[in-house]
N, CA, C and O of each residue as an XYZ file, in Angstrom:
516
protein
N      25.394    -35.427    -22.607
C      25.507    -36.540    -21.753
C      26.993    -36.243    -20.848
O      27.150    -36.343    -19.631
N      27.917    -35.880    -21.815
C      29.186    -35.497    -21.142
C      29.133    -34.343    -20.353
O      30.003    -34.235    -19.489
N      28.345    -33.508    -20.459
C      28.013    -32.521    -19.418
C      27.540    -33.059    -18.073
O      28.050    -32.761    -16.993
N      26.669    -33.757    -18.224
C      26.145    -34.368    -16.902
C      27.176    -35.298    -16.290
O      27.235    -35.369    -15.062
N      27.948    -35.976    -17.007
C      29.101    -36.647    -16.319
C      29.808    -35.795    -15.575
O      30.001    -35.950    -14.369
N      30.300    -34.692    -16.367
C      31.310    -33.732    -15.905
C      31.054    -32.847    -14.631
O      31.848    -32.512    -13.753
N      29.592    -32.539    -14.797
C      29.141    -31.871    -13.536
C      28.914    -32.798    -12.469
O      29.176    -32.386    -11.339
N      28.451    -34.048    -12.602
C      28.473    -34.868    -11.455
C      29.660    -35.159    -10.960
O      29.734    -35.140     -9.731
N      30.687    -35.444    -11.608
C      32.017    -35.674    -11.175
C      32.673    -34.436    -10.291
O      33.275    -34.622     -9.234
N      32.473    -33.249    -10.851
C      32.730    -32.066    -10.321
C      31.986    -31.743     -8.957
O      32.489    -31.239     -7.953
N      30.689    -32.142     -9.146
C      30.044    -31.903     -7.659
C      30.371    -33.042     -6.614
O      30.180    -32.704     -5.445
N      30.787    -34.214     -6.800
C      31.382    -35.240     -5.961
C      32.636    -34.594     -5.672
O      32.778    -34.482     -4.454
N      33.465    -34.194     -6.243
C      34.754    -33.454     -5.904
C      34.543    -32.261     -4.904
O      35.403    -32.037     -4.051
N      33.682    -31.677     -4.976
C      33.188    -30.482     -3.992
C      32.706    -31.082     -2.806
O      33.133    -30.688     -1.721
N      31.783    -32.078     -2.889
C      31.316    -32.867     -1.736
C      32.417    -33.645     -0.878
O      32.244    -33.869      0.320
N      33.558    -34.041     -1.573
C      34.408    -34.697     -0.656
C      35.421    -33.793     -0.335
O      36.220    -34.206      0.506
N      35.593    -32.740     -0.749
C      36.584    -31.444     -0.265
C      35.622    -30.941      1.077
O      36.128    -30.911      2.198
N      34.392    -30.607      0.883
C      33.528    -30.443      2.105
C      33.542    -31.343      3.130
O      33.437    -30.967      4.297
N      33.669    -32.580      2.802
C      33.536    -33.673      3.672
C      35.034    -33.866      4.400
O      35.167    -34.381      5.510
N      35.968    -33.439      3.707
C      37.405    -33.379      4.419
C      37.314    -32.190      5.381
O      37.704    -32.469      6.515
N      36.973    -31.170      5.237
C      36.962    -30.105      6.118
C      35.984    -30.519      7.370
O      36.231    -30.090      8.497
N      35.015    -31.255      7.151
C      34.198    -31.768      8.158
C      34.824    -32.752      8.931
O      34.530    -32.884     10.119
N      35.737    -33.521      8.325
C      36.356    -34.571      8.950
C      37.656    -33.946      9.982
O      38.079    -34.534     10.977
N      38.069    -32.834      9.551
C      39.241    -31.995     10.245
C      38.524    -31.569     11.418
O      38.986    -31.767     12.541
N      37.390    -30.979     11.217
C      36.741    -30.458     12.370
C      36.504    -31.538     13.372
O      36.905    -31.400     14.527
N      35.881    -32.590     12.983
C      35.437    -33.706     13.706
C      36.600    -34.165     14.517
O      36.460    -34.317     15.730
N      37.908    -34.431     13.838
C      39.305    -34.756     14.445
C      39.662    -33.828     15.455
O      40.100    -34.179     16.550
N      39.466    -32.533     15.076
C      39.933    -31.620     16.052
C      39.344    -31.488     17.346
O      40.014    -31.219     18.343
N      37.879    -31.705     17.362
C      37.161    -31.777     18.495
C      37.455    -32.980     19.318
O      37.607    -32.898     20.537
N      37.538    -34.142     18.630
C      37.835    -35.422     19.414
C      39.334    -35.167     20.114
O      39.519    -35.463     21.295
N      40.314    -34.632     19.335
C      41.795    -34.769     19.816
C      41.899    -33.611     20.942
O      42.918    -33.643     21.632
N      40.960    -32.601     21.198
C      41.290    -31.616     22.270
C      41.022    -32.347     23.507
O      40.424    -33.421     23.452
N      41.449    -31.812     24.715
C      41.176    -32.412     25.979
C      40.164    -31.140     26.686
O      39.249    -31.543     27.404
N      40.276    -29.992     26.541
C      39.440    -29.251     27.044
C      38.524    -28.366     26.018
O      38.713    -28.355     24.802
N      37.685    -27.758     26.569
C      36.588    -27.414     25.354
C      37.346    -26.162     24.613
O      37.080    -25.980     23.425
N      38.154    -25.406     25.180
C      39.011    -24.253     24.507
C      39.710    -24.961     23.320
O      39.516    -24.657     22.143
N      40.578    -25.978     23.768
C      41.351    -26.602     22.811
C      40.507    -27.297     21.720
O      40.818    -27.318     20.529
N      39.340    -27.896     22.286
C      38.494    -28.542     21.172
C      38.009    -27.632     20.176
O      38.019    -27.920     18.979
N      37.545    -26.447     20.670
C      37.212    -25.374     19.746
C      38.044    -24.958     18.853
O      37.802    -24.814     17.655
N      39.225    -24.717     19.506
C      40.306    -24.076     18.731
C      40.874    -25.067     17.486
O      41.378    -24.713     16.420
N      40.670    -26.152     17.888
C      41.041    -27.307     16.812
C      39.908    -27.640     15.778
O      40.191    -27.945     14.619
N      38.779    -27.579     16.177
C      37.759    -27.944     15.432
C      37.456    -26.824     14.540
O      36.943    -27.067     13.447
N      37.713    -25.654     14.882
C      37.618    -24.371     13.819
C      38.852    -24.103     13.122
O      38.915    -23.730     11.950
N      39.920    -24.326     13.962
C      41.324    -23.854     13.338
C      41.708    -24.636     12.278
O      42.135    -24.082     11.266
N      41.612    -26.090     12.354
C      42.121    -27.052     11.306
C      41.381    -26.832      9.994
O      42.040    -26.663      8.968
N      40.087    -26.826      9.966
C      39.529    -26.500      8.727
C      39.603    -25.264      8.241
O      39.309    -25.124      7.054
N      39.956    -24.234      8.926
C      40.034    -22.973      8.293
C      41.388    -22.978      7.744
O      41.566    -22.502      6.623
N      42.346    -23.457      8.401
C      43.867    -23.632      7.857
C      43.950    -24.369      6.434
O      44.487    -23.987      5.395
N      43.235    -25.567      6.724
C      43.138    -26.413      5.451
C      42.321    -25.834      4.249
O      42.706    -26.017      3.094
N      41.164    -25.118      4.549
C      40.453    -24.301      3.502
C      41.448    -23.256      2.698
O      41.514    -23.142      1.474
N      42.194    -22.533      3.665
C      42.847    -21.466      3.124
C      44.075    -22.081      2.248
O      44.390    -21.563      1.177
N      44.711    -23.159      2.745
C      45.760    -24.123      1.977
C      44.975    -24.441      0.673
O      45.478    -24.185     -0.421
N      43.895    -24.929      0.774
C      43.177    -25.562     -0.521
C      43.143    -24.315     -1.578
O      43.587    -24.399     -2.723
N      42.595    -23.237     -1.060
C      42.196    -22.157     -1.900
C      43.496    -21.547     -2.554
O      43.407    -21.156     -3.718
N      44.758    -21.435     -1.852
C      45.932    -20.977     -2.286
C      46.631    -21.969     -3.470
O      47.137    -21.478     -4.479
N      46.599    -23.212     -3.256
C      47.300    -24.213     -3.998
C      46.457    -25.298     -4.634
O      46.920    -25.859     -5.627
N      45.185    -25.679     -4.138
C      44.610    -26.815     -4.867
C      43.352    -26.318     -5.832
O      43.062    -26.872     -6.892
N      42.703    -25.247     -5.308
C      41.390    -24.987     -6.131
C      41.787    -24.726     -7.552
O      42.937    -24.457     -7.899
N      40.569    -24.841     -8.488
C      40.605    -24.609     -9.704
C      41.317    -23.136    -10.105
O      42.057    -22.900    -11.060
N      40.863    -22.272     -9.104
C      41.277    -20.881     -9.475
C      42.516    -20.459     -8.530
O      42.747    -19.276     -8.280
N      43.233    -21.439     -8.064
C      44.504    -21.138     -7.121
C      45.586    -20.533     -8.048
O      45.929    -20.966     -9.148
N      46.081    -19.392     -7.358
C      47.145    -18.562     -8.129
C      48.488    -18.876     -7.699
O      49.398    -18.152     -8.101
N      48.757    -19.905     -6.898
C      50.041    -20.156     -6.400
C      50.482    -21.828     -6.654
O      49.720    -22.795     -6.665
N      51.556    -21.814     -6.795
C      52.180    -23.361     -7.057
C      51.915    -23.652     -8.582
O      51.637    -22.810     -9.436
N      52.055    -25.007     -8.755
C      51.744    -25.401    -10.252
C      51.152    -26.706    -10.105
O      50.684    -27.054     -9.021
N      51.140    -27.499    -11.184
C      50.515    -28.760    -11.277
C      51.076    -29.715    -10.004
O      50.336    -30.490     -9.399
N      52.447    -29.539     -9.710
C      52.958    -30.475     -8.625
C      52.568    -30.172     -7.270
O      52.212    -31.018     -6.451
N      52.662    -28.759     -7.038
C      52.245    -28.326     -5.863
C      50.660    -28.592     -5.526
O      50.307    -28.865     -4.378
N      49.788    -28.495     -6.554
C      48.407    -28.891     -6.573
C      48.304    -30.420     -6.365
O      47.438    -30.775     -5.566
N      48.850    -31.129     -6.799
C      48.964    -32.762     -6.715
C      49.471    -32.962     -5.264
O      48.841    -33.810     -4.632
N      50.413    -32.390     -4.659
C      50.923    -32.714     -3.481
C      49.927    -32.084     -2.327
O      49.855    -32.595     -1.209
N      49.129    -30.867     -2.731
C      48.078    -30.461     -1.750
C      47.024    -31.367     -1.639
O      46.500    -31.613     -0.553
N      46.660    -31.909     -2.744
C      45.383    -32.681     -2.821
C      45.740    -33.909     -2.067
O      44.882    -34.230     -1.245
N      46.940    -34.796     -2.141
C      47.375    -35.860     -1.605
C      47.300    -35.653     -0.043
O      46.686    -36.301      0.804
N      48.109    -34.557      0.071
C      47.947    -34.199      1.663
C      46.584    -34.013      2.233
O      46.206    -34.696      3.185
N      45.906    -33.190      1.725
C      44.562    -32.984      2.280
C      43.750    -34.239      2.461
O      43.358    -34.634      3.559
N      43.500    -34.897      1.198
C      42.630    -36.087      1.429
C      43.348    -37.191      2.435
O      42.806    -37.770      3.377
N      44.620    -37.316      2.009
C      45.442    -38.312      2.977
C      45.077    -37.930      4.228
O      44.481    -38.816      4.839
N      45.255    -36.774      4.893
C      45.253    -36.450      6.371
C      43.785    -36.693      6.641
O      43.461    -37.092      7.759
N      42.849    -36.482      5.688
C      41.415    -36.592      6.032
C      41.101    -37.969      6.430
O      40.462    -38.293      7.431
N      41.681    -38.852      5.432
C      41.691    -40.496      5.660
C      42.174    -40.886      6.964
O      41.530    -41.609      7.725
N      43.374    -40.376      7.231
C      44.092    -40.832      8.345
C      43.302    -40.278      9.751
O      43.349    -40.898     10.814
N      42.690    -39.209      9.592
C      41.879    -38.646     10.778
C      40.659    -39.620     10.938
O      40.280    -39.817     12.093
N      40.064    -40.192     10.013
C      39.086    -41.014     10.111
C      39.457    -42.254     10.634
O      38.773    -42.868     11.452
N      40.832    -42.749     10.053
C      41.441    -43.807     10.769
C      41.627    -43.686     12.316
O      41.322    -44.564     13.122
N      42.148    -42.525     12.598
C      42.546    -42.429     14.192
C      41.420    -42.244     14.781
O      41.498    -42.295     16.008
N      40.123    -41.995     14.236
C      38.988    -41.924     14.975
C      38.104    -43.302     15.046
O      36.919    -43.448     15.347
N      38.913    -44.086     14.734
C      38.479    -45.483     14.821
C      37.336    -45.904     13.803
O      36.507    -46.795     13.988
N      37.465    -45.039     12.627
C      36.494    -45.456     11.486
C      37.188    -45.724     10.316
O      37.009    -45.116      9.261
N      38.007    -46.661     10.499
C      39.048    -47.422      9.530
C      38.298    -47.559      8.203
O      38.672    -46.894      7.237
N      37.241    -48.403      8.110
C      36.628    -48.665      6.754
C      36.220    -47.363      6.076
O      36.504    -47.068      4.915
N      35.512    -46.605      6.941
C      35.176    -44.983      6.235
C      36.497    -44.374      5.788
O      36.548    -43.840      4.680
N      37.524    -44.415      6.540
C      38.569    -43.829      6.015
C      39.201    -44.137      4.805
O      39.610    -43.277      4.025
N      39.309    -45.616      4.594
C      39.604    -46.344      3.526
C      38.520    -45.900      2.150
O      38.919    -45.559      1.036
N      37.292    -45.999      2.521
C      36.293    -45.822      1.399
C      36.379    -44.309      1.020
O      36.121    -44.016     -0.147
N      36.714    -43.333      1.889
C      36.803    -42.113      1.612
C      38.096    -41.941      0.778
O      37.985    -41.328     -0.283
N      39.103    -42.335      1.080
C      40.386    -42.173      0.233
C      40.192    -42.803     -1.353
O      40.721    -42.354     -2.369
N      39.423    -43.786     -1.266
C      39.214    -44.785     -2.447
C      38.427    -43.793     -3.471
O      38.802    -43.539     -4.616
N      37.369    -43.330     -2.892
C      36.351    -42.467     -3.542
C      36.924    -41.387     -4.075
O      36.726    -41.013     -5.231
N      37.716    -40.792     -3.198
C      38.591    -39.478     -3.673
C      39.312    -39.639     -4.724
O      39.319    -38.870     -5.685
N      40.136    -40.914     -4.578
C      41.224    -41.197     -5.750
C      40.562    -41.545     -7.223
O      41.041    -41.265     -8.322
N      39.387    -42.198     -6.951
C      38.724    -42.662     -8.097
C      37.887    -41.354     -8.752
O      37.744    -41.253     -9.970
N      37.484    -40.609     -8.039
C      36.929    -39.253     -8.610
C      38.011    -38.352     -9.185
O      37.766    -37.801    -10.258
N      39.099    -38.156     -8.633
C      40.189    -37.159     -9.122
C      40.840    -37.977    -10.394
O      41.315    -37.352    -11.343
N      40.832    -39.315    -10.355
C      41.305    -40.097    -11.660
C      40.444    -40.018    -12.786
O      40.920    -40.065    -13.920
N      39.217    -39.902    -12.586
C      38.088    -39.571    -13.437
C      38.086    -38.413    -14.094
O      38.004    -38.351    -15.321
N      38.178    -37.401    -13.324
C      38.341    -35.957    -13.681
C      39.573    -35.731    -14.520
O      39.521    -35.121    -15.588
N      40.587    -36.190    -14.061
C      41.858    -36.194    -14.878
C      41.896    -36.806    -16.103
O      42.209    -36.187    -17.121
N      41.596    -38.001    -16.094
C      41.755    -38.836    -17.222
C      40.623    -38.581    -18.304
O      40.746    -38.854    -19.498
N      39.481    -38.004    -17.701
C      38.487    -37.686    -18.841
C      38.352    -36.186    -19.281
O      37.373    -35.830    -19.937
N      39.357    -35.295    -18.912
C      39.458    -33.862    -19.081
C      38.283    -33.208    -18.461
O      37.667    -32.425    -19.185
N      37.876    -33.382    -17.294
C      36.553    -32.884    -16.943
C      36.782    -31.789    -15.902
O      35.830    -31.273    -15.315
N      38.150    -31.410    -15.659
C      38.203    -30.278    -14.786
C      37.616    -29.040    -15.371
O      37.587    -28.889    -16.592
N      37.107    -28.072    -14.476
C      36.763    -26.763    -15.289
C      37.461    -25.899    -15.992
O      36.910    -25.025    -16.662
N      38.904    -26.062    -15.909
C      39.772    -25.422    -16.868
C      40.461    -26.242    -17.915
O      41.484    -25.862    -18.483
N      39.774    -27.547    -18.182
C      40.364    -28.574    -19.215
C      39.941    -27.800    -20.718
O      39.008    -27.003    -20.802
N      40.719    -28.157    -21.741
C      40.317    -27.512    -22.940
C      38.955    -28.181    -23.323
O      38.005    -27.540    -23.770
N      38.950    -29.449    -23.119
C      37.379    -30.270    -23.442
C      36.265    -29.445    -23.008
O      35.286    -29.219    -23.719
N      36.448    -28.942    -21.681
C      35.467    -28.247    -20.860
C      35.044    -27.038    -21.594
O      33.919    -26.775    -22.020
N      36.302    -26.238    -21.682
C      35.942    -24.963    -22.413
C      35.384    -24.957    -23.764
O      34.597    -24.108    -24.182
N      35.775    -25.816    -24.329
C      35.096    -26.107    -25.789
C      33.614    -26.285    -25.570
O      32.808    -25.600    -26.200
N      33.239    -27.194    -24.687
C      31.934    -27.541    -24.494
C      31.126    -26.362    -24.130
O      30.038    -26.121    -24.653
N      31.703    -25.598    -23.180
C      30.987    -24.343    -22.652
C      30.750    -23.454    -23.763
O      29.656    -22.956    -24.025
N      31.861    -23.268    -24.431
C      31.849    -22.240    -25.814
C      30.905    -22.745    -26.628
O      30.298    -21.880    -27.260
N      30.536    -24.010    -26.850
C      29.746    -24.401    -27.942
C      28.339    -24.391    -27.281
O      27.394    -24.022    -27.978
N      28.141    -24.737    -26.100
C      26.916    -24.534    -25.438
C      26.552    -23.063    -25.395
O      25.374    -22.759    -25.578
N      27.355    -22.233    -25.195
C      27.018    -20.647    -25.040
C      26.595    -20.146    -26.458
O      25.536    -19.537    -26.610
N      27.421    -20.406    -27.464
C      27.371    -20.009    -28.900
C      25.961    -20.444    -29.525
O      25.502    -19.743    -30.427
N      25.234    -21.603    -29.070
C      24.137    -22.165    -29.715
C      23.007    -21.121    -29.479
O      21.879    -21.318    -29.931
């Protein structure tokens, strides 16, 4: 049961990361005045966000430490929530941030992250059976 809970939470985490990238694309398209600017923002913002995420917040990130990872996650999801707010989807922005915060809290307090000692022990036990 623990593995189902773990993979469900990690799946949700991945889904909200993808949703954040989509929100940045949506906001970029709406923020631009011309088609060229819209395309640059709609493509550029998610690419920049994904690169920064990969460098500092992904489970396999090689740069930064726990503090930088936390700052990156707060900035990424907070800006995505603000983007929804600025697109006049205030309730959706609030719900998005609350779901992200709850998911990250559950992953953190339940030692459900892919690199947690509990997860490594569960994987080792499953493989050795």
